[in-house]
C-alpha positions as CSV (number, residue, x, y, z in Angstrom):
1,M,41.8,56.3,-4.9
2,K,40.1,59.6,-5.7
3,P,37.6,60.9,-3.0
4,V,34.7,61.1,-5.5
5,L,35.3,57.5,-6.7
6,L,35.5,56.3,-3.1
7,L,32.3,58.0,-2.2
8,L,30.6,56.5,-5.3
9,L,31.7,53.0,-4.2
10,V,30.4,53.6,-0.7
11,L,27.1,54.7,-2.1
12,I,26.8,51.7,-4.3
13,A,27.6,49.3,-1.5
14,H,25.0,51.1,0.7
15,V,22.3,50.9,-2.0
16,A,23.1,47.2,-2.5
17,R,22.7,46.4,1.2
18,A,19.4,48.2,1.2
19,Q,17.9,46.2,-1.7
20,P,15.5,43.3,-1.0
21,V,17.4,40.0,-0.9
22,E,16.2,37.3,-3.3
23,F,16.7,33.7,-2.1
24,T,16.8,32.3,-5.6
25,Q,19.4,29.6,-5.1
26,E,17.9,28.5,-1.8
27,L,14.5,28.3,-3.4
28,K,15.8,26.0,-6.2
29,V,17.5,23.7,-3.7
30,L,14.5,23.5,-1.4
31,S,12.2,22.7,-4.2
32,A,14.5,20.1,-5.7
33,V,15.6,18.4,-2.4
34,A,12.4,18.5,-0.3
35,A,9.6,19.0,-2.8
36,C,11.1,16.7,-5.4
37,D,10.3,18.8,-8.4
38,G,12.8,17.0,-10.6
39,S,15.4,19.8,-10.8
40,A,19.1,19.1,-10.8
41,L,20.6,18.8,-7.4
42,P,23.5,21.0,-6.3
43,P,27.0,19.7,-5.6
44,G,27.4,18.2,-2.2
45,V,23.9,16.9,-1.7
46,D,23.4,13.2,-1.1
47,A,21.6,12.2,-4.2
48,A,20.8,8.7,-3.0
49,A,19.2,10.1,0.2
50,V,17.1,12.6,-1.9
51,K,16.0,9.7,-4.2
52,R,14.9,7.6,-1.2
53,H,13.0,10.6,0.1
54,C,11.4,11.4,-3.3
55,D,10.4,7.8,-4.0
56,A,8.6,7.7,-0.6
57,L,7.1,11.1,-1.1
58,E,5.8,10.2,-4.5
59,K,3.8,7.3,-3.1
60,I,2.3,9.6,-0.4
61,M,1.3,12.2,-3.0
62,A,0.0,9.6,-5.4
63,G,-2.5,8.5,-2.7
64,Y,-3.4,12.1,-2.0
65,E,-4.0,12.8,-5.7
66,K,-6.3,9.8,-6.1
67,D,-8.2,9.9,-2.8
68,W,-8.5,13.6,-2.2
69,A,-7.1,16.1,-4.7
70,R,-8.7,14.8,-7.9
71,P,-12.3,14.6,-6.5
72,A,-11.9,17.8,-4.5
73,R,-10.7,19.8,-7.6
74,T,-13.9,18.8,-9.4
75,F,-16.1,19.6,-6.4
76,F,-14.6,23.0,-5.8
77,A,-14.5,24.0,-9.4
78,E,-18.3,23.7,-9.3
79,L,-18.8,25.1,-5.8
80,V,-16.7,28.3,-5.8
81,P,-18.3,31.2,-7.7
82,K,-16.3,32.4,-10.7
83,D,-16.6,36.0,-9.5
84,V,-15.2,35.6,-5.9
85,P,-12.3,37.9,-5.1
86,K,-8.9,36.6,-6.3
87,T,-7.4,37.9,-3.0
88,V,-7.6,35.1,-0.4
89,V,-6.9,35.1,3.3
90,Y,-6.3,31.9,5.2
91,P,-6.3,32.6,9.0
92,F,-5.0,30.0,11.5
93,G,-3.4,28.2,8.5
94,G,0.3,27.6,7.9
95,A,1.7,26.9,4.5
96,D,-1.3,24.7,3.4
97,L,-1.1,25.3,-0.4
98,L,-2.3,21.8,-0.9
99,T,-5.8,22.9,0.2
100,A,-5.7,26.6,-0.8
101,L,-4.8,25.9,-4.4
102,T,-7.4,23.1,-4.6
103,V,-10.2,25.6,-3.6
104,Y,-8.8,28.7,-5.3
105,P,-6.5,27.5,-8.1
106,D,-6.6,30.9,-9.9
107,L,-6.1,33.1,-6.9
108,Q,-3.9,36.1,-7.5
109,E,-2.8,36.6,-3.9
110,L,-2.9,34.4,-0.9
111,T,-2.1,35.4,2.7
112,S,-1.9,32.8,5.5
113,I,-1.5,33.7,9.2
114,S,-0.6,31.3,11.9
115,L,1.7,30.9,15.0
116,E,4.2,29.0,12.8
117,A,7.3,30.8,11.4
118,G,8.3,30.5,7.8
119,G,11.9,29.6,8.6
120,D,15.4,30.6,7.4
121,P,15.7,29.6,3.7
122,R,19.5,29.7,3.9
123,S,19.6,26.7,6.2
124,I,19.2,24.3,3.3
125,M,22.6,25.5,2.1
126,R,24.2,24.4,5.3
127,I,23.2,20.8,5.1
128,D,24.7,18.4,7.7
129,P,25.2,15.1,5.9
130,E,24.8,13.1,9.1
131,T,21.3,14.4,9.9
132,F,20.1,15.4,6.4
133,E,18.1,12.3,5.7
134,K,16.6,12.2,9.2
135,H,15.2,15.7,8.8
136,L,13.8,14.9,5.3
137,A,12.1,11.8,6.8
138,L,10.6,13.9,9.6
139,H,9.1,16.4,7.2
140,R,7.8,13.6,5.0
141,K,6.2,11.9,7.9
142,F,4.4,15.2,8.7
143,I,3.2,15.5,5.1
144,G,1.9,12.0,5.2
145,K,-0.3,12.9,8.2
146,L,-1.3,16.1,6.6
147,V,-2.6,14.6,3.3
148,F,-4.5,11.8,5.1
149,W,-6.2,13.9,7.8
150,N,-6.2,17.1,5.8
151,H,-5.1,19.1,8.9
152,S,-2.0,19.4,11.1
153,R,-1.4,19.4,14.8
154,T,0.3,22.4,16.5
155,L,2.5,20.0,18.5
156,D,3.9,18.4,15.3
157,L,4.6,21.8,13.9
158,A,6.4,22.9,17.0
159,L,8.6,19.9,16.8
160,L,9.6,20.7,13.2
161,K,10.5,24.2,14.2
162,G,13.6,22.9,15.9
163,T,14.9,21.3,12.7
164,P,17.4,23.1,10.4
165,F,14.9,23.1,7.5
166,P,12.4,25.9,6.9
167,S,9.4,23.7,7.4
168,Q,6.6,26.0,6.3
169,M,8.4,26.8,3.0
170,I,8.9,23.1,2.4
171,F,5.1,22.4,2.8
172,A,4.3,25.3,0.5
173,L,6.7,23.9,-2.2
174,V,5.2,20.4,-1.9
175,G,1.8,22.0,-2.4
176,L,3.0,23.8,-5.5
177,H,4.5,20.8,-7.1
178,A,1.4,18.6,-6.3
179,H,-0.8,21.0,-8.2
180,G,1.4,21.6,-11.2
181,Y,2.9,25.0,-10.2
182,E,6.5,26.1,-10.0
183,P,8.2,28.5,-7.7
184,V,9.6,31.7,-9.2
185,G,10.9,33.9,-6.3
186,L,11.3,34.0,-2.6
187,K,11.9,36.9,-0.2
188,A,11.8,37.2,3.6
189,I,9.3,39.8,4.8
190,R,7.9,41.5,7.9
191,L,5.3,44.1,8.5
192,D,6.0,47.8,9.3
193,A,4.0,49.7,11.8
194,D,1.5,50.8,9.1
195,G,0.9,47.3,7.8
196,S,3.0,47.7,4.7
197,I,5.5,45.0,3.7
198,H,9.2,45.3,4.5
199,Y,11.5,43.1,2.5
200,F,14.6,41.8,4.2
201,T,17.8,43.5,3.1
202,Q,21.4,42.3,3.7
203,A,21.4,44.5,6.7
204,D,18.4,42.6,8.1
205,L,20.2,39.3,7.4
206,D,23.3,40.5,9.2
207,Q,21.2,41.5,12.2
208,A,19.5,38.2,12.3
209,D,22.8,36.3,12.2
210,K,24.1,38.5,15.0
211,Q,21.1,37.6,17.2
212,A,21.6,33.9,16.6
213,A,25.4,34.0,17.0
214,G,26.6,31.7,19.8
215,L,23.5,29.5,19.6
216,K,23.7,25.9,18.5
217,G,21.5,23.0,17.4
218,S,17.7,23.3,17.7
219,V,18.0,26.4,19.9
220,K,19.7,28.2,17.0
221,N,17.2,26.8,14.5
222,R,14.2,28.0,16.5
223,K,15.8,31.5,16.9
224,L,16.5,31.8,13.1
225,N,13.0,30.4,12.3
226,D,11.4,33.1,14.4
227,L,13.6,35.8,12.9
228,F,12.5,34.7,9.5
229,A,8.9,34.4,10.4
230,G,7.3,35.8,7.2
231,Y,8.0,35.2,3.6
232,E,6.8,36.0,0.1
233,L,6.7,33.2,-2.5
234,T,5.9,34.0,-6.1
235,F,4.9,31.1,-8.3
236,R,3.1,30.2,-11.6
237,K,1.4,27.4,-13.3
238,K,3.9,25.4,-15.3
239,G,4.0,26.8,-18.8
240,A,2.3,30.1,-17.8
241,T,3.8,33.6,-17.7
242,T,1.5,35.2,-15.1
243,T,2.8,34.9,-11.5
244,Q,0.7,34.4,-8.3
245,V,1.8,35.6,-4.9
246,Y,1.7,33.7,-1.6
247,R,2.7,35.5,1.7
248,H,2.8,34.0,5.2
249,F,2.9,35.9,8.4
250,Q,3.4,34.7,12.0
251,A,0.9,36.3,14.3
252,N,-1.3,35.5,17.3
253,L,-4.8,36.7,16.3
254,D,-6.4,36.9,19.8
255,N,-7.8,40.3,21.0
256,D,-5.0,41.1,23.4
257,H,-2.2,40.4,20.9
258,L,-3.9,42.4,18.2
259,A,-4.4,45.4,20.5
260,A,-0.7,45.4,21.4
261,D,0.4,44.8,17.8
262,P,-2.2,45.6,15.1
263,R,0.1,45.4,12.1
264,I,-1.6,42.3,10.6
265,L,-5.0,44.0,10.8
266,K,-3.7,47.1,9.1
267,H,-2.1,44.9,6.4
268,L,-5.4,43.0,5.8
269,E,-7.4,46.3,5.7
270,K,-5.5,47.3,2.5
271,K,-6.7,44.3,0.7
272,G,-10.4,45.3,0.4
273,R,-12.8,42.5,-0.5
274,I,-11.5,39.0,0.0
275,A,-12.3,35.4,-0.2
276,A,-11.4,33.2,2.7
277,I,-10.6,29.7,3.9
278,T,-10.0,28.2,7.3
279,K,-10.0,24.7,8.7
280,A,-8.6,22.9,11.8
281,A,-8.6,26.2,13.5
282,S,-9.2,25.0,17.0
283,Y,-12.7,26.7,16.9
284,L,-11.0,30.0,17.7
285,L,-13.5,31.9,15.5
286,W,-16.1,30.8,18.0
287,W,-14.3,32.4,21.0
288,G,-15.0,35.9,22.3
289,N,-11.3,36.6,22.7
290,F,-10.9,36.4,18.9
291,K,-13.7,38.8,18.3
292,T,-11.4,41.6,16.9
293,F,-10.1,39.4,14.2
294,R,-13.4,37.8,13.5
295,D,-15.1,41.2,13.0
296,Q,-12.2,42.3,10.7
297,L,-12.5,39.1,8.6
298,L,-16.3,39.4,8.3
299,S,-16.1,43.1,7.3
300,Q,-14.0,42.2,4.2
301,M,-15.1,38.7,3.4
302,V,-17.4,37.8,0.5
303,W,-17.2,34.0,0.4
304,M,-15.6,31.5,2.7
305,V,-15.1,27.7,2.9
306,S,-14.4,26.0,6.2
307,D,-14.9,23.0,8.3
308,S,-16.9,23.5,11.6
309,T,-14.2,25.9,12.8
310,G,-15.8,28.6,10.6
311,P,-18.0,31.4,12.0
312,L,-21.1,30.6,14.1
313,A,-24.5,31.9,12.9
314,R,-24.8,33.8,16.1
315,D,-22.0,36.1,14.9
316,L,-23.5,36.7,11.5
317,D,-26.3,39.1,10.5
318,P,-28.9,36.9,8.8
319,K,-29.8,39.7,6.5
320,V,-26.2,39.8,5.1
321,W,-25.0,36.2,5.5
322,E,-26.1,32.6,4.7
323,Q,-24.4,29.3,5.5
324,V,-24.7,26.2,3.4
325,T,-23.7,22.8,4.8
326,Y,-22.2,19.7,3.2
327,G,-21.5,16.2,4.7
328,T,-22.4,15.3,8.2
329,F,-21.8,17.2,11.5
330,K,-22.9,15.5,14.8
331,G,-20.5,17.3,17.1
332,A,-16.9,18.6,17.3
333,S,-14.0,16.2,17.8
334,L,-12.1,18.8,19.9
335,A,-12.8,19.9,23.4
336,T,-12.1,23.6,22.5
337,A,-15.6,23.7,20.8
338,N,-18.2,24.9,23.3
339,R,-21.5,23.0,23.7
340,E,-23.7,25.9,22.5
341,G,-21.8,26.2,19.3
342,Q,-21.8,22.5,18.6
343,K,-25.5,22.3,19.3
344,A,-26.2,25.2,16.9
345,F,-24.1,23.7,14.2
346,A,-25.6,20.2,14.6
347,E,-29.1,21.7,14.3
348,M,-28.1,23.7,11.2
349,W,-26.7,20.6,9.5
350,A,-29.9,18.7,10.4
351,A,-32.1,21.4,9.0
352,Q,-30.5,21.5,5.6
353,P,-30.6,18.9,2.8
354,Q,-27.9,16.3,3.0
355,R,-25.3,17.4,0.5
356,P,-22.5,14.8,-0.1
357,L,-18.8,15.4,-0.1
358,P,-16.7,13.3,-2.6
359,F,-13.5,13.3,-0.5
360,R,-12.4,12.1,3.0
361,Y,-11.9,15.1,5.3
362,F,-11.8,18.9,5.0
363,G,-10.1,19.9,8.3
364,Y,-11.4,18.3,11.4
365,P,-13.7,15.3,11.1
366,S,-17.0,15.5,13.0
367,K,-17.7,13.0,15.8
368,G,-17.6,9.5,14.4
369,L,-15.0,10.6,11.8
370,K,-17.7,12.1,9.6
371,T,-16.6,14.5,6.9
372,H,-18.2,17.9,6.7
373,L,-17.8,21.3,5.1
374,L,-19.4,24.8,5.5
375,V,-19.8,27.7,3.1
376,T,-20.4,31.1,4.5
377,R,-21.4,33.7,1.9
378,R,-22.9,37.1,1.5
379,R,-26.5,37.0,0.3
C-alpha cells in the first residue's frame, strides 16, 4: 500500500473515532421494549415478555392520563405565561419528562440535574433472556409509583442503578410516549472544564469499557451507569419537524461540591434567562449548604413551578419576586424541612386565597396527604 494512501486511511480512522457517537439503534430498541412505543422489535427479543410488560404498562399509563395528565395539561396551559423562556432547568430532578412536558410542552431545551446517572444505552443490546422480564417489571413497578405519587424516592432509584437497563433513559422515553412525542437521537455527554458539552466519541466508549473490564453483575452495571452519567436526547411531537432537546447531568449541587467542580454552574450560566421546575427535592433549596446553586438559579430564573420544596420567601427580594399558592399546605411530610420554613409556608398559604388544584399531587403531599403547588415569579 502506498504511504500516502495509508496515511489517508489512518486519518480517516482517527476522524471517525473523534466524531460523536449516535446511539440510534439503542434508542429505537429502548423505546420499543421499555416505553412500548409500538415500534417493531429487533430479532432476539422475547416478544411475549415485551407484550406482557406493555399490556401492564398501558394500564398504568391509562390511569395516569385520566387522573393526572389530562386535568394537569389544562391547568398548566392556563397557568404558565406564554412568554416564559423556552429554556427550562429542572434541578434535583431525574428524567421526569412526564411532569416537565406537562408544564412546558413547547420547551425548546430542558436540562435536568440530579444524583442519578443516565446509564449506558448499549446495555439494552446485551439482553440476558433469563433476567430480561424481571428487570422490565422492576422498572414498571417504579413507574407505577411515580405516576401515582408524582415523585420518586432516591432509595428506589439507587436500586435501579444496579440493573443492566439505563433507567433514567427509560423513564424519559416513557414520558415522551405518554405525551405524544417521539425520540429522534441520543448521545452520551459530559461537561468540559468551561461548562461546554463534550459528546462521547468511540475513544470515550473504549475508555469506559476498559474501566469496567473485569467487573460483573450489578457492580459492572453501576460502574457503566456512572461512566455514562449524562445524555442528550432529541425528540419531537409526532408529525412535527421541529426537534426539542433534553439533557441530563449527574451532579451534587451542594456548596462544597460546586466549589470543587463548578462545571454545571458554568454550563447553566450560558443559558441566560430560564424557566424552572422542581418538586420532591428534599427541601434542599431551603438549606444554607445549597446557597450557591440557589443564588445561581434565582439569578437566571424568570418563572418557576414547584411544590413546597421551592425557594423560601426569606431568600427572595420582595421587590423582585412574588409567590402564588395553590392547594393546601399545613406542613411538610419530610423531616428534612426545618420548622421555620414550614411555619413560613403555612402562613403564606393561609394568607392567600384558596386556589384549587384539579389533580392529585405535584411532588410531595403536605401533611394529611394534601395536594399543593407554588409559583415563584418575577414581578
